[in-house]
ROROLO-560612 format. One record per residue (C-alpha): residue number from 1; residue in one letter; x, y, z. Coordinates in steps of 0.001 Angstrom, whole numbers. Example, Ala and Ser with C-alpha at 12.3 -4.5 7.8 and 13.67 -1.06 7.14 Angstrom:
pt resi: 1, resn: A, x: 12300, y: -4500, z: 7800
pt resi: 2, resn: S, x: 13670, y: -1060, z: 7140
//
This chain:
pt resi: 1, resn: M, x: 48926, y: -1816, z: 20307
pt resi: 2, resn: P, x: 46385, y: 640, z: 18091
pt resi: 3, resn: V, x: 44177, y: 2954, z: 19245
pt resi: 4, resn: Q, x: 40549, y: 3125, z: 19308
pt resi: 5, resn: R, x: 38433, y: 6195, z: 18691
pt resi: 6, resn: K, x: 35041, y: 6832, z: 19922
pt resi: 7, resn: Q, x: 32765, y: 6623, z: 18011
pt resi: 8, resn: F, x: 30181, y: 10065, z: 18424
pt resi: 9, resn: G, x: 27281, y: 9270, z: 20244
pt resi: 10, resn: K, x: 28329, y: 5528, z: 21184
pt resi: 11, resn: R, x: 29967, y: 5103, z: 24830
pt resi: 12, resn: G, x: 32337, y: 3770, z: 25774
pt resi: 13, resn: L, x: 34623, y: 1306, z: 22904
pt resi: 14, resn: D, x: 34587, y: -1602, z: 20335
pt resi: 15, resn: T, x: 35555, y: -4703, z: 23110
pt resi: 16, resn: Q, x: 33309, y: -7465, z: 20692
pt resi: 17, resn: G, x: 36278, y: -7158, z: 17510
pt resi: 18, resn: Q, x: 32899, y: -6167, z: 15671
pt resi: 19, resn: G, x: 34705, y: -3581, z: 13453
pt resi: 20, resn: Q, x: 36913, y: -1195, z: 14770
pt resi: 21, resn: W, x: 34049, y: 1236, z: 14644
pt resi: 22, resn: G, x: 31773, y: -788, z: 16184
pt resi: 23, resn: P, x: 29340, y: -3337, z: 14778
pt resi: 24, resn: S, x: 27301, y: -1975, z: 11718
pt resi: 25, resn: Q, x: 24591, y: -668, z: 11377
pt resi: 26, resn: N, x: 22988, y: -684, z: 7554
pt resi: 27, resn: G, x: 24018, y: -4248, z: 6321
pt resi: 28, resn: Y, x: 27931, y: -3696, z: 5925
pt resi: 29, resn: S, x: 30511, y: -5095, z: 7314
pt resi: 30, resn: G, x: 34138, y: -4850, z: 7420
pt resi: 31, resn: N, x: 36469, y: -2212, z: 9207
pt resi: 32, resn: N, x: 34925, y: 237, z: 6819
pt resi: 33, resn: A, x: 34656, y: 3619, z: 9039
pt resi: 34, resn: Y, x: 32323, y: 5325, z: 6412
pt resi: 35, resn: A, x: 30015, y: 2250, z: 7080
pt resi: 36, resn: S, x: 29197, y: 1907, z: 10305
pt resi: 37, resn: S, x: 28949, y: 5618, z: 11418
pt resi: 38, resn: T, x: 26270, y: 6514, z: 8422
pt resi: 39, resn: G, x: 23685, y: 3932, z: 9434
pt resi: 40, resn: G, x: 20775, y: 5922, z: 8812
pt resi: 41, resn: Y, x: 21500, y: 6995, z: 5121
pt resi: 42, resn: A, x: 21300, y: 5914, z: 2211
pt resi: 43, resn: R, x: 24361, y: 3353, z: 1255
pt resi: 44, resn: A, x: 25982, y: 4003, z: -2422
pt resi: 45, resn: G, x: 24355, y: 2531, z: -5340
pt resi: 46, resn: G, x: 21946, y: 903, z: -2757
pt resi: 47, resn: A, x: 18457, y: 1708, z: -1352
pt resi: 48, resn: A, x: 17842, y: 3852, z: 1472
pt resi: 49, resn: V, x: 18062, y: 1654, z: 4674
pt resi: 50, resn: Q, x: 15178, y: 1231, z: 5992
pt resi: 51, resn: V, x: 13544, y: 2956, z: 9235
pt resi: 52, resn: A, x: 13072, y: 773, z: 12545
pt resi: 53, resn: G, x: 9351, y: 88, z: 13156
pt resi: 54, resn: D, x: 8908, y: 767, z: 9533
pt resi: 55, resn: S, x: 8560, y: -2499, z: 8465
pt resi: 56, resn: S, x: 6410, y: -2195, z: 5132
pt resi: 57, resn: L, x: 4416, y: 491, z: 4261
pt resi: 58, resn: S, x: 3812, y: 356, z: 1385
pt resi: 59, resn: I, x: 904, y: 3193, z: -1056
pt resi: 60, resn: I, x: -1950, y: 1055, z: -387
pt resi: 61, resn: D, x: -1214, y: 1147, z: 4168
pt resi: 62, resn: A, x: -1110, y: 5141, z: 3512
pt resi: 63, resn: V, x: -3722, y: 5486, z: 1410
pt resi: 64, resn: M, x: -5670, y: 3277, z: 4198
pt resi: 65, resn: Q, x: -4515, y: 5133, z: 6833
pt resi: 66, resn: F, x: -5313, y: 8075, z: 4990
pt resi: 67, resn: L, x: -8726, y: 7072, z: 4632
pt resi: 68, resn: G, x: -9520, y: 5849, z: 8114
pt resi: 69, resn: F, x: -8475, y: 8927, z: 9433
pt resi: 70, resn: F, x: -11604, y: 10644, z: 7854
pt resi: 71, resn: F, x: -13768, y: 8127, z: 7985
pt resi: 72, resn: S, x: -12521, y: 5381, z: 11290
pt resi: 73, resn: F, x: -14949, y: 5324, z: 14477
pt resi: 74, resn: N, x: -12076, y: 3722, z: 16671
pt resi: 75, resn: G, x: -10378, y: 5616, z: 18754
pt resi: 76, resn: R, x: -10106, y: 9920, z: 19365
pt resi: 77, resn: I, x: -9234, y: 12694, z: 18007
pt resi: 78, resn: G, x: -8071, y: 16093, z: 19436
pt resi: 79, resn: R, x: -9994, y: 19162, z: 18816
pt resi: 80, resn: L, x: -7255, y: 20389, z: 15947
pt resi: 81, resn: G, x: -8452, y: 17107, z: 13733
pt resi: 82, resn: Y, x: -11889, y: 18096, z: 14519
pt resi: 83, resn: W, x: -11812, y: 21263, z: 13483
pt resi: 84, resn: G, x: -9330, y: 20675, z: 10258
pt resi: 85, resn: I, x: -11618, y: 17666, z: 8943
pt resi: 86, resn: G, x: -14659, y: 19308, z: 10070
pt resi: 87, resn: T, x: -13735, y: 22452, z: 8005
pt resi: 88, resn: F, x: -12102, y: 19859, z: 4702
pt resi: 89, resn: N, x: -15797, y: 18313, z: 4635
pt resi: 90, resn: L, x: -17986, y: 21653, z: 5351
pt resi: 91, resn: I, x: -15514, y: 23029, z: 2027
pt resi: 92, resn: M, x: -15975, y: 20041, z: -250
pt resi: 93, resn: M, x: -19737, y: 19931, z: 669
pt resi: 94, resn: V, x: -20349, y: 23835, z: -766
pt resi: 95, resn: A, x: -18120, y: 23298, z: -3329
pt resi: 96, resn: V, x: -20440, y: 19540, z: -4421
pt resi: 97, resn: I, x: -23970, y: 21627, z: -3863
pt resi: 98, resn: F, x: -22099, y: 25129, z: -5948
pt resi: 99, resn: A, x: -21641, y: 22418, z: -9138
pt resi: 100, resn: Y, x: -23987, y: 20574, z: -8556
pt resi: 101, resn: F, x: -26248, y: 23739, z: -9164
pt resi: 102, resn: T, x: -24027, y: 25834, z: -11179
pt resi: 103, resn: A, x: -24701, y: 22025, z: -13785
pt resi: 104, resn: I, x: -27877, y: 22053, z: -13923
pt resi: 105, resn: E, x: -28903, y: 25538, z: -14321
pt resi: 106, resn: N, x: -30637, y: 25142, z: -17484
pt resi: 107, resn: E, x: -32812, y: 22322, z: -15826
pt resi: 108, resn: I, x: -33829, y: 23556, z: -12707
pt resi: 109, resn: Q, x: -36841, y: 25699, z: -14723
pt resi: 110, resn: Y, x: -38440, y: 22035, z: -15285
pt resi: 111, resn: Y, x: -39037, y: 20734, z: -12163
pt resi: 112, resn: A, x: -41955, y: 22897, z: -10203
pt resi: 113, resn: N, x: -40353, y: 22622, z: -6855
pt resi: 114, resn: A, x: -37043, y: 21726, z: -5337
pt resi: 115, resn: D, x: -37786, y: 17758, z: -3885
pt resi: 116, resn: E, x: -38896, y: 16672, z: -7953
pt resi: 117, resn: L, x: -35370, y: 18533, z: -8384
pt resi: 118, resn: L, x: -33343, y: 17484, z: -5801
pt resi: 119, resn: A, x: -35373, y: 13546, z: -6433
pt resi: 120, resn: S, x: -33903, y: 13366, z: -10413
pt resi: 121, resn: G, x: -31055, y: 11408, z: -10954
pt resi: 122, resn: S, x: -28913, y: 14486, z: -10999
pt resi: 123, resn: G, x: -29821, y: 14711, z: -7905
pt resi: 124, resn: L, x: -29391, y: 11436, z: -6110
pt resi: 125, resn: T, x: -25851, y: 12066, z: -8288
pt resi: 126, resn: M, x: -25467, y: 14934, z: -5845
pt resi: 127, resn: W, x: -26895, y: 13011, z: -2843
pt resi: 128, resn: L, x: -24183, y: 10049, z: -3401
pt resi: 129, resn: L, x: -21025, y: 12789, z: -4385
pt resi: 130, resn: I, x: -22256, y: 14074, z: -511
pt resi: 131, resn: L, x: -22396, y: 10978, z: 1362
pt resi: 132, resn: P, x: -18419, y: 10067, z: 1775
pt resi: 133, resn: F, x: -18497, y: 13726, z: 3476
pt resi: 134, resn: S, x: -21137, y: 13226, z: 6046
pt resi: 135, resn: I, x: -20380, y: 9650, z: 7078
pt resi: 136, resn: S, x: -16550, y: 11895, z: 7672
pt resi: 137, resn: N, x: -18421, y: 14137, z: 10052
pt resi: 138, resn: L, x: -19890, y: 12008, z: 11728
pt resi: 139, resn: S, x: -16630, y: 9691, z: 12481
pt resi: 140, resn: V, x: -15871, y: 13041, z: 13450
pt resi: 141, resn: Q, x: -18316, y: 13067, z: 15855
pt resi: 142, resn: V, x: -18197, y: 10086, z: 17868
pt resi: 143, resn: R, x: -14384, y: 10522, z: 16773
pt resi: 144, resn: R, x: -13709, y: 13929, z: 19073
pt resi: 145, resn: F, x: -17246, y: 12197, z: 21856
pt resi: 146, resn: H, x: -14452, y: 9845, z: 22578
pt resi: 147, resn: D, x: -11986, y: 12164, z: 23056
pt resi: 148, resn: R, x: -14152, y: 13575, z: 25828
pt resi: 149, resn: D, x: -14812, y: 9898, z: 27469
pt resi: 150, resn: V, x: -18505, y: 9766, z: 25519
pt resi: 151, resn: S, x: -20279, y: 6753, z: 23853
pt resi: 152, resn: G, x: -20634, y: 7253, z: 20397
pt resi: 153, resn: Y, x: -23776, y: 6327, z: 20791
pt resi: 154, resn: W, x: -24918, y: 8893, z: 22015
pt resi: 155, resn: L, x: -25070, y: 10163, z: 18137
pt resi: 156, resn: L, x: -27963, y: 8583, z: 17637
pt resi: 157, resn: V, x: -29971, y: 11172, z: 20272
pt resi: 158, resn: W, x: -29140, y: 13696, z: 17564
pt resi: 159, resn: F, x: -31736, y: 11673, z: 15065
pt resi: 160, resn: I, x: -34908, y: 12505, z: 17717
pt resi: 161, resn: P, x: -37088, y: 15292, z: 16567
pt resi: 162, resn: I, x: -36175, y: 18610, z: 18614
pt resi: 163, resn: V, x: -34340, y: 16699, z: 21753
pt resi: 164, resn: G, x: -31461, y: 15354, z: 19408
pt resi: 165, resn: S, x: -31424, y: 19628, z: 18528
pt resi: 166, resn: L, x: -31056, y: 20925, z: 21510
pt resi: 167, resn: F, x: -28333, y: 17439, z: 22577
pt resi: 168, resn: A, x: -26631, y: 18412, z: 19222
pt resi: 169, resn: L, x: -26042, y: 21950, z: 19617
pt resi: 170, resn: C, x: -24566, y: 21479, z: 23258
pt resi: 171, resn: Q, x: -22591, y: 18045, z: 22508
pt resi: 172, resn: G, x: -21279, y: 19981, z: 19557
pt resi: 173, resn: F, x: -20267, y: 23051, z: 21344
pt resi: 174, resn: A, x: -18034, y: 20782, z: 23523
pt resi: 175, resn: N, x: -16851, y: 18888, z: 20558
pt resi: 176, resn: M, x: -15929, y: 22227, z: 19448
pt resi: 177, resn: F, x: -14352, y: 23799, z: 23002
pt resi: 178, resn: F, x: -13652, y: 21764, z: 25381
pt resi: 179, resn: S, x: -10512, y: 19560, z: 25939
pt resi: 180, resn: G, x: -10166, y: 16167, z: 25922
pt resi: 181, resn: T, x: -9389, y: 13496, z: 28586
pt resi: 182, resn: Q, x: -5799, y: 13805, z: 29923
pt resi: 183, resn: G, x: -4024, y: 10766, z: 29021
pt resi: 184, resn: P, x: -5641, y: 7094, z: 28419
pt resi: 185, resn: N, x: -9307, y: 6537, z: 28254
pt resi: 186, resn: R, x: -11860, y: 3714, z: 27835
pt resi: 187, resn: F, x: -11802, y: 4630, z: 24447
pt resi: 188, resn: D, x: -8251, y: 4615, z: 23207
pt resi: 189, resn: T, x: -6281, y: 3042, z: 20035
pt resi: 190, resn: P, x: -2660, y: 2937, z: 19792
pt resi: 191, resn: Q, x: -2657, y: 5552, z: 17096
pt resi: 192, resn: S, x: -5297, y: 7888, z: 18868
pt resi: 193, resn: Q, x: -3736, y: 9247, z: 21459
pt resi: 194, resn: A, x: -4910, y: 13946, z: 21095
pt resi: 195, resn: H, x: -1179, y: 15392, z: 21138
pt resi: 196, resn: I, x: -2189, y: 18213, z: 19356
pt resi: 197, resn: F, x: -4476, y: 20712, z: 21677
pt resi: 198, resn: D, x: -4592, y: 17999, z: 23921
//
């Protein structure tokens, strides 16, 4: 009677008769020892084995997840993500404004004041280029509120004159430096658990 060897990482022996080394993990069948022991690697001459739980990640899905990371108002975000996205948005806004004023350097003398300049066609282009970064900043603020178990509607208080500035200062400081609630809270989504720095 032949003696069966144990496969590394497997417990016990194959008692179901599914092959010499246990059931095939990557689509090969039969008693091929190499085929059954390399479940996480690409088959020879074939495509890579699909990762469990990753049913159909396409380029469009990846782009949508990326955009959702910047523009979603649902879920939570930790301090590291808050600082990272906030810094990126700030750098991009400064770059857009710098590029705008560099491009219209010769036109500035034709406008009587800054309001006319910013209301011109090129000024509207600058505002349209800044708009996505502004929306992303609002999204990050709301998700940071959610991480601290505060409703995102508190952001609307920021638009009240004078009082809103004080609220924005206090809440902005809390968003930057205070940790979020530990464990789940009422604003959780499956992808929103903050695992870094919180």
